[in-house]
MIROBA-977388 format. One record per residue: residue in three letters; x, y, z of N, C-alpha, C, CB in turn. Coordinates in nm, 3 decimals. Glycine has a CB too. Layout:
// residues N
<ala,<X,Y,Z>,<X,Y,Z>,<X,Y,Z>,<X,Y,Z>>
...
//
This chain:
// residues 160
<met,<-4.059,2.735,0.046>,<-3.923,2.778,0.072>,<-3.911,2.923,0.008>,<-3.815,2.671,0.009>>
<gln,<-3.904,3.037,0.087>,<-3.832,3.141,-0.036>,<-3.711,3.134,-0.024>,<-3.859,3.297,-0.037>>
<tyr,<-3.622,3.215,-0.115>,<-3.520,3.251,-0.136>,<-3.485,3.400,-0.040>,<-3.520,3.253,-0.280>>
<pro,<-3.391,3.390,-0.006>,<-3.352,3.462,0.125>,<-3.328,3.598,0.031>,<-3.200,3.391,0.228>>
<gly,<-3.249,3.699,0.065>,<-3.265,3.816,-0.014>,<-3.150,3.865,-0.034>,<-3.347,3.910,0.035>>
<leu,<-3.148,3.925,-0.184>,<-3.003,3.963,-0.254>,<-2.898,4.010,-0.106>,<-3.028,4.127,-0.389>>
<leu,<-2.803,3.961,-0.102>,<-2.683,3.981,-0.026>,<-2.607,4.090,-0.051>,<-2.604,3.882,-0.036>>
<arg,<-2.629,4.232,0.026>,<-2.546,4.324,-0.044>,<-2.388,4.393,0.008>,<-2.641,4.429,-0.061>>
<val,<-2.358,4.401,-0.041>,<-2.161,4.405,0.004>,<-2.156,4.568,-0.076>,<-2.007,4.226,-0.113>>
<arg,<-2.098,4.631,0.041>,<-2.059,4.773,0.018>,<-1.913,4.761,-0.061>,<-2.050,4.862,0.171>>
<pro,<-1.858,4.775,-0.176>,<-1.720,4.738,-0.235>,<-1.662,4.814,-0.151>,<-1.682,4.764,-0.388>>
<gln,<-1.636,4.915,-0.066>,<-1.523,4.919,0.053>,<-1.495,4.820,0.170>,<-1.546,5.034,0.123>>
<leu,<-1.579,4.755,0.170>,<-1.591,4.631,0.269>,<-1.521,4.494,0.241>,<-1.737,4.597,0.280>>
<val,<-1.496,4.481,0.117>,<-1.432,4.416,0.013>,<-1.299,4.403,0.002>,<-1.465,4.461,-0.086>>
<ser,<-1.231,4.323,0.052>,<-1.097,4.352,0.094>,<-1.012,4.292,-0.047>,<-1.056,4.270,0.256>>
<arg,<-0.951,4.348,-0.087>,<-0.829,4.287,-0.206>,<-0.772,4.153,-0.199>,<-0.696,4.371,-0.202>>
<pro,<-0.769,4.093,-0.105>,<-0.730,3.909,-0.074>,<-0.875,3.870,-0.121>,<-0.685,3.841,0.133>>
<leu,<-0.973,3.877,-0.078>,<-1.085,3.839,-0.086>,<-1.101,3.862,-0.214>,<-1.170,3.887,-0.003>>
<leu,<-1.126,3.949,-0.261>,<-1.123,3.978,-0.415>,<-1.064,3.893,-0.503>,<-1.061,4.092,-0.444>>
<ser,<-0.916,3.949,-0.514>,<-0.819,3.805,-0.547>,<-0.859,3.647,-0.546>,<-0.710,3.801,-0.443>>
<gly,<-0.859,3.604,-0.408>,<-0.921,3.461,-0.387>,<-1.043,3.430,-0.462>,<-0.957,3.438,-0.244>>
<gly,<-1.116,3.486,-0.473>,<-1.273,3.440,-0.565>,<-1.234,3.483,-0.697>,<-1.441,3.532,-0.519>>
<leu,<-1.150,3.529,-0.720>,<-1.108,3.503,-0.870>,<-1.025,3.418,-0.938>,<-1.065,3.590,-0.909>>
<leu,<-0.963,3.377,-0.792>,<-0.888,3.267,-0.792>,<-0.973,3.144,-0.837>,<-0.828,3.251,-0.659>>
<leu,<-1.067,3.137,-0.726>,<-1.180,3.007,-0.730>,<-1.248,2.984,-0.850>,<-1.297,3.023,-0.632>>
<leu,<-1.271,3.134,-0.897>,<-1.357,3.142,-1.065>,<-1.236,3.068,-1.160>,<-1.395,3.351,-1.140>>
<val,<-1.143,3.120,-1.173>,<-1.069,3.035,-1.246>,<-1.093,2.872,-1.226>,<-0.935,3.073,-1.216>>
<met,<-1.018,2.869,-1.151>,<-1.027,2.725,-1.091>,<-1.152,2.602,-1.114>,<-1.025,2.755,-0.945>>
<ala,<-1.270,2.711,-1.147>,<-1.383,2.636,-1.158>,<-1.364,2.630,-1.309>,<-1.523,2.697,-1.094>>
<leu,<-1.359,2.705,-1.403>,<-1.375,2.751,-1.526>,<-1.252,2.626,-1.561>,<-1.353,2.937,-1.555>>
<ala,<-1.159,2.624,-1.510>,<-1.063,2.521,-1.571>,<-1.126,2.353,-1.562>,<-0.909,2.537,-1.479>>
<gly,<-1.198,2.336,-1.503>,<-1.253,2.171,-1.437>,<-1.381,2.159,-1.576>,<-1.352,2.179,-1.204>>
<cys,<-1.416,2.302,-1.630>,<-1.549,2.268,-1.714>,<-1.465,2.276,-1.850>,<-1.701,2.390,-1.698>>
<gln,<-1.355,2.237,-1.861>,<-1.288,2.189,-2.025>,<-1.350,2.091,-2.067>,<-1.134,2.140,-2.040>>
<lys,<-1.372,2.070,-2.238>,<-1.426,1.936,-2.238>,<-1.331,1.841,-2.340>,<-1.589,1.945,-2.287>>
<thr,<-1.351,1.688,-2.254>,<-1.239,1.616,-2.385>,<-1.265,1.584,-2.477>,<-1.176,1.513,-2.378>>
<glu,<-1.234,1.624,-2.590>,<-1.284,1.590,-2.730>,<-1.172,1.479,-2.745>,<-1.286,1.728,-2.856>>
<leu,<-1.201,1.330,-2.823>,<-1.167,1.276,-2.883>,<-1.149,1.284,-3.027>,<-1.206,1.219,-2.846>>
<glu,<-1.066,1.247,-3.074>,<-1.100,1.259,-3.246>,<-1.084,1.102,-3.285>,<-0.968,1.375,-3.352>>
<arg,<-1.228,1.074,-3.386>,<-1.202,0.942,-3.462>,<-1.140,0.915,-3.551>,<-1.276,0.896,-3.500>>
<ala,<-1.118,0.789,-3.590>,<-1.049,0.749,-3.698>,<-1.057,0.844,-3.825>,<-1.095,0.618,-3.727>>
<asp,<-1.174,0.883,-3.842>,<-1.254,0.970,-3.970>,<-1.212,1.133,-3.956>,<-1.451,0.955,-3.953>>
<gly,<-1.131,1.157,-3.870>,<-1.112,1.270,-3.823>,<-1.223,1.357,-3.733>,<-1.077,1.327,-3.928>>
<thr,<-1.364,1.312,-3.760>,<-1.456,1.398,-3.637>,<-1.424,1.346,-3.502>,<-1.630,1.379,-3.653>>
<lys,<-1.488,1.464,-3.437>,<-1.465,1.497,-3.303>,<-1.557,1.405,-3.219>,<-1.490,1.649,-3.278>>
<leu,<-1.541,1.337,-3.102>,<-1.637,1.289,-2.991>,<-1.608,1.359,-2.871>,<-1.628,1.137,-2.963>>
<asn,<-1.719,1.396,-2.839>,<-1.716,1.508,-2.688>,<-1.754,1.389,-2.587>,<-1.865,1.672,-2.678>>
<trp,<-1.613,1.313,-2.528>,<-1.631,1.258,-2.391>,<-1.749,1.247,-2.284>,<-1.553,1.316,-2.333>>
<asp,<-1.803,1.400,-2.298>,<-1.889,1.378,-2.208>,<-2.019,1.334,-2.280>,<-1.900,1.494,-2.123>>
<ser,<-2.006,1.335,-2.373>,<-2.162,1.277,-2.432>,<-2.181,1.166,-2.435>,<-2.205,1.302,-2.558>>
<leu,<-2.087,1.110,-2.321>,<-2.092,0.908,-2.323>,<-2.133,0.917,-2.183>,<-1.908,0.784,-2.352>>
<arg,<-2.182,1.039,-2.094>,<-2.198,0.978,-1.970>,<-2.358,0.952,-1.965>,<-2.139,1.073,-1.847>>
<gly,<-2.352,0.867,-1.855>,<-2.463,0.795,-1.839>,<-2.477,0.690,-1.944>,<-2.573,0.882,-1.835>>
<gln,<-2.409,0.652,-1.994>,<-2.336,0.496,-2.053>,<-2.243,0.419,-2.003>,<-2.273,0.503,-2.166>>
<trp,<-2.237,0.319,-1.994>,<-2.065,0.213,-1.966>,<-2.032,0.262,-2.099>,<-2.059,-0.013,-1.948>>
<val,<-1.878,0.274,-2.079>,<-1.772,0.282,-2.188>,<-1.666,0.167,-2.189>,<-1.697,0.415,-2.174>>
<leu,<-1.627,0.139,-2.286>,<-1.551,0.038,-2.338>,<-1.407,0.057,-2.429>,<-1.645,-0.025,-2.411>>
<val,<-1.324,0.111,-2.366>,<-1.209,0.110,-2.414>,<-1.136,0.034,-2.457>,<-1.163,0.142,-2.369>>
<asn,<-1.092,-0.009,-2.571>,<-1.072,-0.151,-2.631>,<-0.959,-0.104,-2.682>,<-1.180,-0.223,-2.737>>
<tyr,<-0.815,-0.191,-2.650>,<-0.681,-0.163,-2.731>,<-0.650,-0.314,-2.791>,<-0.541,-0.098,-2.622>>
<trp,<-0.630,-0.287,-2.911>,<-0.649,-0.400,-3.009>,<-0.496,-0.392,-3.127>,<-0.825,-0.368,-3.101>>
<ala,<-0.443,-0.490,-3.145>,<-0.349,-0.452,-3.286>,<-0.393,-0.552,-3.392>,<-0.166,-0.470,-3.264>>
<glu,<-0.384,-0.572,-3.542>,<-0.392,-0.666,-3.615>,<-0.310,-0.789,-3.571>,<-0.365,-0.619,-3.732>>
<trp,<-0.197,-0.809,-3.518>,<-0.162,-0.902,-3.537>,<-0.185,-1.012,-3.346>,<-0.013,-0.859,-3.615>>
<cys,<-0.255,-0.916,-3.319>,<-0.345,-0.994,-3.193>,<-0.431,-1.090,-3.183>,<-0.416,-0.927,-3.138>>
<lys,<-0.433,-1.239,-3.197>,<-0.495,-1.335,-3.225>,<-0.648,-1.337,-3.192>,<-0.430,-1.426,-3.173>>
<pro,<-0.637,-1.278,-3.025>,<-0.729,-1.277,-2.952>,<-0.802,-1.147,-2.943>,<-0.687,-1.320,-2.847>>
<cys,<-0.742,-1.036,-3.038>,<-0.825,-0.926,-3.028>,<-0.945,-0.959,-3.155>,<-0.727,-0.777,-3.047>>
<leu,<-0.870,-1.002,-3.282>,<-0.924,-1.075,-3.363>,<-1.077,-1.178,-3.327>,<-0.810,-1.145,-3.394>>
<glu,<-1.061,-1.228,-3.253>,<-1.155,-1.310,-3.188>,<-1.262,-1.259,-3.105>,<-1.093,-1.389,-3.119>>
<glu,<-1.232,-1.124,-3.031>,<-1.310,-1.086,-2.980>,<-1.432,-0.964,-3.050>,<-1.236,-1.061,-2.884>>
<ile,<-1.373,-0.946,-3.182>,<-1.459,-0.800,-3.261>,<-1.587,-0.820,-3.282>,<-1.411,-0.755,-3.414>>
<pro,<-1.643,-0.951,-3.327>,<-1.737,-0.986,-3.301>,<-1.858,-0.950,-3.171>,<-1.692,-1.079,-3.312>>
<glu,<-1.784,-1.006,-3.084>,<-1.857,-0.914,-2.939>,<-1.861,-0.817,-2.917>,<-1.825,-0.921,-2.829>>
<leu,<-1.749,-0.740,-2.969>,<-1.732,-0.608,-2.939>,<-1.879,-0.514,-3.063>,<-1.530,-0.571,-2.977>>
<asn,<-1.862,-0.574,-3.123>,<-1.962,-0.527,-3.250>,<-2.096,-0.518,-3.202>,<-1.966,-0.632,-3.380>>
<ala,<-2.153,-0.674,-3.117>,<-2.286,-0.656,-3.051>,<-2.259,-0.577,-2.938>,<-2.358,-0.785,-3.011>>
<ile,<-2.178,-0.625,-2.855>,<-2.173,-0.479,-2.758>,<-2.235,-0.373,-2.768>,<-2.069,-0.419,-2.753>>
<asp,<-2.155,-0.287,-2.872>,<-2.180,-0.159,-2.915>,<-2.304,-0.110,-2.984>,<-2.089,-0.133,-2.987>>
<lys,<-2.410,-0.221,-2.985>,<-2.528,-0.228,-3.069>,<-2.651,-0.191,-2.957>,<-2.542,-0.388,-3.148>>
<ala,<-2.588,-0.208,-2.817>,<-2.685,-0.197,-2.671>,<-2.692,-0.030,-2.657>,<-2.594,-0.283,-2.502>>
<pro,<-2.809,-0.001,-2.650>,<-2.825,0.163,-2.636>,<-2.729,0.213,-2.497>,<-3.015,0.206,-2.606>>
<asp,<-2.709,0.124,-2.396>,<-2.626,0.147,-2.277>,<-2.496,0.117,-2.257>,<-2.672,0.095,-2.188>>
<ile,<-2.411,0.138,-2.390>,<-2.266,0.084,-2.372>,<-2.239,0.140,-2.498>,<-2.233,-0.087,-2.349>>
<ser,<-2.164,0.203,-2.529>,<-2.060,0.243,-2.624>,<-1.883,0.185,-2.602>,<-2.070,0.408,-2.612>>
<val,<-1.845,0.105,-2.751>,<-1.740,0.082,-2.757>,<-1.627,0.183,-2.829>,<-1.754,-0.025,-2.799>>
<leu,<-1.490,0.223,-2.754>,<-1.407,0.317,-2.877>,<-1.307,0.176,-2.855>,<-1.325,0.528,-2.835>>
<gly,<-1.262,0.173,-3.010>,<-1.148,0.120,-3.042>,<-1.012,0.187,-3.046>,<-1.171,0.075,-3.144>>
<val,<-0.871,0.208,-2.930>,<-0.818,0.209,-2.979>,<-0.658,0.104,-3.048>,<-0.844,0.291,-2.936>>
<asn,<-0.588,0.175,-3.125>,<-0.527,0.072,-3.255>,<-0.358,0.063,-3.148>,<-0.512,0.185,-3.487>>
<phe,<-0.304,-0.045,-3.092>,<-0.190,-0.025,-3.029>,<-0.078,0.036,-3.083>,<-0.157,-0.123,-2.992>>
<asp,<-0.053,0.005,-3.195>,<0.025,0.016,-3.317>,<0.063,0.144,-3.328>,<-0.041,-0.025,-3.435>>
<asp,<-0.089,0.274,-3.297>,<-0.064,0.366,-3.364>,<-0.107,0.401,-3.518>,<0.043,0.360,-3.348>>
<val,<-0.173,0.302,-3.595>,<-0.222,0.305,-3.703>,<-0.266,0.458,-3.691>,<-0.324,0.192,-3.729>>
<gln,<-0.312,0.516,-3.806>,<-0.408,0.653,-3.772>,<-0.461,0.681,-3.976>,<-0.264,0.842,-3.670>>
<gly,<-0.555,0.762,-3.970>,<-0.588,0.827,-4.060>,<-0.693,0.729,-4.165>,<-0.458,0.882,-4.113>>
<gly,<-0.683,0.774,-4.268>,<-0.712,0.679,-4.341>,<-0.678,0.491,-4.332>,<-0.663,0.740,-4.438>>
<ala,<-0.527,0.498,-4.330>,<-0.490,0.323,-4.278>,<-0.573,0.296,-4.172>,<-0.325,0.287,-4.215>>
<leu,<-0.628,0.354,-4.076>,<-0.674,0.335,-3.967>,<-0.784,0.285,-4.014>,<-0.677,0.435,-3.880>>
<ala,<-0.852,0.357,-4.102>,<-1.031,0.317,-4.095>,<-1.021,0.216,-4.264>,<-1.182,0.527,-4.109>>
<glu,<-0.944,0.198,-4.245>,<-0.915,0.083,-4.392>,<-0.888,-0.056,-4.302>,<-0.734,0.132,-4.518>>
<leu,<-0.763,-0.059,-4.213>,<-0.795,-0.170,-4.126>,<-0.848,-0.194,-4.072>,<-0.763,-0.204,-4.075>>
<gly,<-0.946,-0.119,-3.970>,<-1.052,-0.128,-3.903>,<-1.200,-0.228,-4.002>,<-1.076,0.040,-3.865>>
<glu,<-1.190,-0.151,-4.126>,<-1.311,-0.187,-4.246>,<-1.259,-0.382,-4.268>,<-1.277,-0.050,-4.451>>
<gln,<-1.137,-0.362,-4.292>,<-1.074,-0.538,-4.340>,<-1.089,-0.604,-4.215>,<-0.883,-0.560,-4.394>>
<met,<-1.086,-0.586,-4.091>,<-1.104,-0.666,-3.949>,<-1.264,-0.694,-3.886>,<-1.021,-0.570,-3.830>>
<gly,<-1.310,-0.606,-3.974>,<-1.473,-0.618,-3.927>,<-1.529,-0.500,-3.827>,<-1.496,-0.769,-3.839>>
<ile,<-1.436,-0.450,-3.813>,<-1.471,-0.343,-3.687>,<-1.594,-0.203,-3.679>,<-1.328,-0.270,-3.669>>
<glu,<-1.668,-0.247,-3.654>,<-1.802,-0.158,-3.671>,<-1.839,-0.042,-3.558>,<-1.930,-0.263,-3.670>>
<tyr,<-1.755,-0.049,-3.412>,<-1.832,0.027,-3.325>,<-1.631,0.148,-3.371>,<-1.902,-0.076,-3.108>>
<thr,<-1.674,0.249,-3.324>,<-1.588,0.373,-3.305>,<-1.418,0.332,-3.324>,<-1.622,0.437,-3.138>>
<met,<-1.332,0.360,-3.395>,<-1.214,0.367,-3.371>,<-1.171,0.509,-3.321>,<-1.152,0.323,-3.481>>
<leu,<-1.062,0.493,-3.270>,<-1.008,0.632,-3.181>,<-0.918,0.673,-3.252>,<-0.947,0.621,-3.034>>
<ala,<-0.845,0.781,-3.339>,<-0.713,0.820,-3.409>,<-0.645,0.833,-3.302>,<-0.703,0.945,-3.501>>
<asp,<-0.590,0.847,-3.182>,<-0.519,0.860,-3.073>,<-0.564,0.799,-2.902>,<-0.507,0.999,-3.082>>
<asp,<-0.468,0.765,-2.831>,<-0.507,0.697,-2.713>,<-0.523,0.809,-2.636>,<-0.415,0.592,-2.655>>
<pro,<-0.660,0.790,-2.572>,<-0.746,0.856,-2.469>,<-0.675,0.867,-2.360>,<-0.870,0.791,-2.438>>
<gly,<-0.597,0.751,-2.347>,<-0.537,0.681,-2.207>,<-0.453,0.791,-2.094>,<-0.412,0.552,-2.262>>
<pro,<-0.354,0.829,-2.196>,<-0.318,0.943,-2.063>,<-0.336,1.010,-2.025>,<-0.261,0.993,-2.034>>
<gly,<-0.448,1.097,-2.141>,<-0.529,1.196,-2.055>,<-0.626,1.180,-1.929>,<-0.603,1.251,-2.137>>
<phe,<-0.650,1.073,-1.898>,<-0.760,0.997,-1.821>,<-0.635,0.934,-1.719>,<-0.873,0.865,-1.928>>
<gly,<-0.511,0.944,-1.720>,<-0.433,0.902,-1.608>,<-0.432,0.747,-1.618>,<-0.492,0.957,-1.469>>
<trp,<-0.422,0.697,-1.679>,<-0.411,0.535,-1.766>,<-0.273,0.498,-1.788>,<-0.481,0.533,-1.931>>
<gln,<-0.250,0.365,-1.747>,<-0.125,0.330,-1.787>,<-0.169,0.295,-1.941>,<-0.054,0.205,-1.691>>
<leu,<-0.041,0.281,-2.025>,<-0.059,0.193,-2.156>,<-0.071,0.060,-2.073>,<0.081,0.198,-2.283>>
<pro,<-0.165,-0.036,-2.183>,<-0.188,-0.150,-2.142>,<-0.074,-0.242,-2.153>,<-0.292,-0.192,-2.201>>
<val,<-0.035,-0.366,-2.092>,<0.096,-0.442,-2.138>,<0.076,-0.566,-2.189>,<0.192,-0.463,-2.034>>
<ala,<-0.054,-0.557,-2.174>,<-0.112,-0.722,-2.279>,<-0.230,-0.660,-2.360>,<-0.197,-0.895,-2.161>>
<leu,<-0.224,-0.793,-2.466>,<-0.369,-0.743,-2.533>,<-0.459,-0.847,-2.530>,<-0.363,-0.696,-2.686>>
<pro,<-0.578,-0.837,-2.597>,<-0.644,-0.714,-2.598>,<-0.678,-0.653,-2.435>,<-0.779,-0.741,-2.687>>
<ala,<-0.653,-0.548,-2.451>,<-0.732,-0.508,-2.294>,<-0.848,-0.365,-2.327>,<-0.577,-0.440,-2.149>>
<thr,<-0.923,-0.386,-2.233>,<-1.083,-0.344,-2.224>,<-1.033,-0.202,-2.066>,<-1.233,-0.546,-2.161>>
<phe,<-1.089,-0.161,-2.073>,<-1.087,-0.001,-2.018>,<-1.238,-0.004,-1.975>,<-1.046,0.141,-2.152>>
<ile,<-1.288,-0.016,-1.851>,<-1.411,-0.038,-1.856>,<-1.493,0.091,-1.743>,<-1.424,-0.203,-1.817>>
<val,<-1.576,0.239,-1.804>,<-1.567,0.328,-1.781>,<-1.733,0.282,-1.722>,<-1.510,0.430,-1.882>>
<asn,<-1.760,0.377,-1.587>,<-1.882,0.354,-1.532>,<-1.978,0.460,-1.569>,<-1.870,0.342,-1.393>>
<pro,<-2.140,0.443,-1.562>,<-2.192,0.608,-1.687>,<-2.165,0.698,-1.586>,<-2.400,0.641,-1.760>>
<asp,<-2.098,0.721,-1.502>,<-2.045,0.838,-1.400>,<-1.914,0.863,-1.466>,<-2.027,0.792,-1.226>>
<gly,<-1.849,0.788,-1.540>,<-1.753,0.834,-1.591>,<-1.598,0.798,-1.520>,<-1.790,0.965,-1.596>>
<glu,<-1.627,0.714,-1.405>,<-1.501,0.670,-1.356>,<-1.471,0.520,-1.425>,<-1.507,0.667,-1.188>>
<leu,<-1.325,0.497,-1.402>,<-1.274,0.373,-1.448>,<-1.287,0.275,-1.356>,<-1.145,0.380,-1.484>>
<val,<-1.372,0.164,-1.329>,<-1.437,0.088,-1.297>,<-1.343,-0.031,-1.254>,<-1.528,0.076,-1.389>>
<glu,<-1.271,-0.101,-1.402>,<-1.196,-0.190,-1.392>,<-1.088,-0.182,-1.576>,<-1.306,-0.333,-1.346>>
<ala,<-1.024,-0.261,-1.560>,<-0.931,-0.317,-1.697>,<-0.931,-0.428,-1.697>,<-0.789,-0.289,-1.715>>
<arg,<-0.977,-0.518,-1.774>,<-0.970,-0.655,-1.845>,<-0.860,-0.683,-1.930>,<-1.083,-0.677,-1.925>>
<phe,<-0.797,-0.806,-1.932>,<-0.717,-0.831,-2.015>,<-0.754,-0.987,-2.116>,<-0.591,-0.827,-1.928>>
<gly,<-0.762,-0.971,-2.201>,<-0.783,-1.090,-2.282>,<-0.919,-1.078,-2.387>,<-0.800,-1.215,-2.176>>
<pro,<-0.988,-1.159,-2.407>,<-1.107,-1.086,-2.535>,<-1.232,-1.098,-2.430>,<-1.142,-1.204,-2.726>>
<gln,<-1.295,-1.024,-2.438>,<-1.434,-1.024,-2.387>,<-1.577,-1.074,-2.456>,<-1.451,-0.900,-2.360>>
<thr,<-1.661,-1.111,-2.396>,<-1.757,-1.182,-2.417>,<-1.894,-1.043,-2.390>,<-1.744,-1.330,-2.307>>
<glu,<-1.970,-1.109,-2.479>,<-2.115,-0.987,-2.450>,<-2.196,-1.054,-2.312>,<-2.264,-0.983,-2.622>>
<glu,<-2.147,-1.164,-2.270>,<-2.195,-1.209,-2.155>,<-2.105,-1.141,-2.031>,<-2.191,-1.367,-2.162>>
<gly,<-2.013,-1.144,-2.072>,<-1.913,-1.082,-1.955>,<-1.944,-0.975,-1.920>,<-1.778,-1.063,-1.981>>
<ile,<-1.921,-0.924,-2.026>,<-1.943,-0.765,-1.993>,<-2.090,-0.723,-1.952>,<-1.905,-0.675,-2.127>>
<arg,<-2.181,-0.784,-2.024>,<-2.331,-0.744,-1.942>,<-2.291,-0.821,-1.770>,<-2.514,-0.848,-2.046>>
<ser,<-2.272,-0.905,-1.716>,<-2.257,-0.949,-1.629>,<-2.224,-0.818,-1.518>,<-2.172,-1.053,-1.659>>
<leu,<-2.074,-0.778,-1.562>,<-2.034,-0.627,-1.478>,<-2.140,-0.564,-1.480>,<-1.921,-0.524,-1.537>>
<thr,<-2.184,-0.495,-1.610>,<-2.284,-0.374,-1.598>,<-2.440,-0.403,-1.540>,<-2.300,-0.311,-1.749>>
<gly,<-2.472,-0.505,-1.551>,<-2.586,-0.551,-1.503>,<-2.729,-0.526,-1.573>,<-2.584,-0.503,-1.383>>
<gly,<-2.684,-0.567,-1.672>,<-2.789,-0.576,-1.816>,<-2.830,-0.713,-1.850>,<-2.713,-0.521,-1.961>>
//
């Protein structure tokens, strides 16, 4: 199939409203291209779009939450899979070096985020812990689960 020839438009035939409308569409399209960057506990950036093509678990946890502690080994195992990434969010808003140290003490091996990404995605703050928001490979929130997660339970959802 051949592509049609270039459409030639004489400048005097383009009306000003058409031109400004096209400019508006261009601006709107470019606004949709903004990249969402998340900050890890160590201060490095993580591009949300780099996670496309895999499942993402955004897990809310706290040091005082016993079920959160119980699920850490399961989340560590899940994060080792090539098709799933686990991102941890501290419910108590611990930051920086203190967050990295706390994660190390608790045995967290998956990525910990410095800030809650939920508000940027339109998610409500969980009312119970642990809470795990499950995002499919297309970047869509599939469901939010409450209580400790298991590798077997997550695999039953992701089909793996």
